[in-house]
Steps between C-alpha positions, in 0.01 A plus 500: 500500500852393409617520855201289612565235236875476602388461856254225413771330299733501801234360716445210256873419482505513882204267517648253263831489714302466820311213349812318395664563839190371683495175280866432573463566870195275508689217321795550742270455806374182345856372450575582870202303615610212267847507671680603172701800644738524211211539252334753737801715505521515118146618486550754779795636314274524182233683706732748650669554161158612376441717805812577719256666752284212577556475879296179528719310240826650662397375844388158382826457292696587801314235709551235209867573491525436871291180466729369212806582702375277785386235259849472330678502841275232626548276187879555523512414868304171421723406225820548718336249748458239216861553367348670183789749509491591125124584525561709819773693319262565203240635743759719673606646163132559384430694820827700478430580139146611576617724789748672265220546239264640766762726652408394840711364791387219722423589853405344830475119526512461114852658500610261774352198307673608175830540684465152639399363159795676328755363756363138431526535135841661527613189674358285230668704222828508682480126542435457130799727417714290752392185337585615156835618604579177681411319178743720301212692316628847574348652178166370601543640846587840351172482304298458826672807639445721201130385438280808404241370731703603799503867406192577696520792749425299818782255421807724547614289807423187317712608194794609722498153667514291190733733308740476802480136510530454123796745498684288733464189281540657163802714586690193619372294195614771262848515653528119473389497131752765411783318656401178317450678169842658489644158436248432228525800270369849403163377364434306826598816697256700281208267584585505853495875500151505349399235776631723763302810376193275476550397864523868596866494578762723358768292320859533614627616155355561150621243253588613142461214247769430236273602209368822648621843381478861614454653159444404134740627234368499145734540202487459139272658241223442252581631163218727363354607838525855617737585792202593717325160444831317576550700818140414592543131422824485724318674778183286502708176502715626772184605697336166444813345630482692834132378545597133439636232758833563330529826681660544847638843581754344737669311206823620373464371145320628179298296250614558156230508227591558133266594211605461135304503171315738285170655427386662157191636353441534121239732381374500138280773351310393169255733320162323447141554435233405762139416411213526740146355414209710593128517412332815358126555517385610158168666446257406223132588409204249526130493503306365785135404533299607798135505622318830512174553689217708375125569518308290240153637400204258471106533449272397774128528576401712791161476674344805678167617635317797353211708643218534233239769555126435418173697554247348738133632502272456796192650662558714802185645665290430193742656271729342257859586566828396324849482641850351411643198658813304425566123453829309492608338187814279481705572181833410342752665290841417329806648673883491449709366783880452565699207643877432572679314216860432388664529160856409385717773393868548423768749578869556423756414791879521549660164600866406579702178404834391631772509243858369588781739456883506534695767644866490396790727617868508509694386812841381602522149637752480798645161587707465811700193585662461830767250573675427834762244566692552825599296814511586870741267691569469874846390593586343831767235592253331731206438259450402140482799288148651445425613161187670375504526119264744342415432144209713390368573155182672426346742240260776494337709231297815464391745237569878484257723305322821537171387325167572681172364390223440746264281318773242468640550847826628371697760711867620486748251641859567616608146433650456839699183587683429812850611520804282560529641860141396571553153379847465672330623824256203486805263462666658799182430708501141376866452590476648850179303557656153408871549584497435875212262466715287282781545750276365772417206270854424427596535875223263605578248218874502597451479880214243494614299204412128539326539838786311672674693784820372665520754775318762685665768305373360170148489638536853634611628153200347336251621751655847524261662236201315641188429288273207456746325259758428773521125536436331835857367484645841533326548834565144629877565425476776765392248762851467663495878557140567580372173642124527579476840354529364135122489437480875575770592260289532192325797676810707539480825308686479172747784425 
């Protein structure tokens, strides 16, 4: 019985799947008839996902794919004839992407048509790159070459052609920029280095900026902190420095950071008494009235019929004969009957009333006061000293006791308060989180102060860190160096 039920359930599931597959396939056929091949392919995919063995859907999807391929090729060819090169390129990329997704290669005349289309679009893209290069927009030309849309599998020759042409332009452009930047200064050279990388060209040499360091050396102490926490603080500040724009492993200098100040925690223990309000349910006796049912007697008249005998005499065959007969007489009598009635009675009951209570017990009040006053400073001859003062005072209290009383919600308490190490650890995290962010702010304020830039070097120094706050003047100051590439400079990846 169970096996038959399972088999029947399996048939129901298969029937539902077949119904869904048939509906999607029917809708796909309607889309094909309406000329909407893209919609049809989506529906065929849905049908085949429901039933991968549906041979009709597989065959019809293959036909629809072939029809869409020819439709896209024809549309692209028409657009090329009307000078709609961008639209033809989009058609080519759509077909290429779809073929990658389908995992099918073009064959026959479709392959020849696609190859011709690819060559035509390639000429258009190479012309676009050439025009950008002739206009001095080498960064924009590099974006064309590295566009993700050209990663399609059928475009390998296409990519090789545009990369070869772009490399010829950008390599010469990079060398020219590097030569010009040498006379400008290190920050200009650093921006040129980033531009060369963006153009896909290897810079001739890496530039170490005057403010960059290979390591961070932390000295000083914070009185009251444990040696372990001080070592941790030095290590985290140094580690954060190596993750900041200050760091360059090629540099030969070190950044000096000093810490100075103190931390302390005072803990005071005071005996006290704690009180906890609670409510007790106290029983008391009361009397309540209630209704009791019973059978109440009453007198009633009852009517009944009774058979009364009598003697009847008559002549039978000349002789007098007597016999007894009966007559019915209706009579009445008084009877006692019972009916349901209710009467009020009383009974004793136990009730409860809420009475407030107070539970008191001895405890120790622990008061902890934490005070931190220390400063972390960065010293460099090239920038204004960065100082992060930490002035932090807070208090915490708790109660220590061993009392336990469930009704009042009282349980033993260890009276734990956070240790000095725990609190100082929070201050370390705050320091590391803000220290190099403040350095970045100071660098930006110093390099971009006033928004007026007298040279390409001053503009390069301001834009070196990037960000949306860089004034337009910083980029414009690089005009003598970058020319028509200036509008693309804000997109250079910041260090």
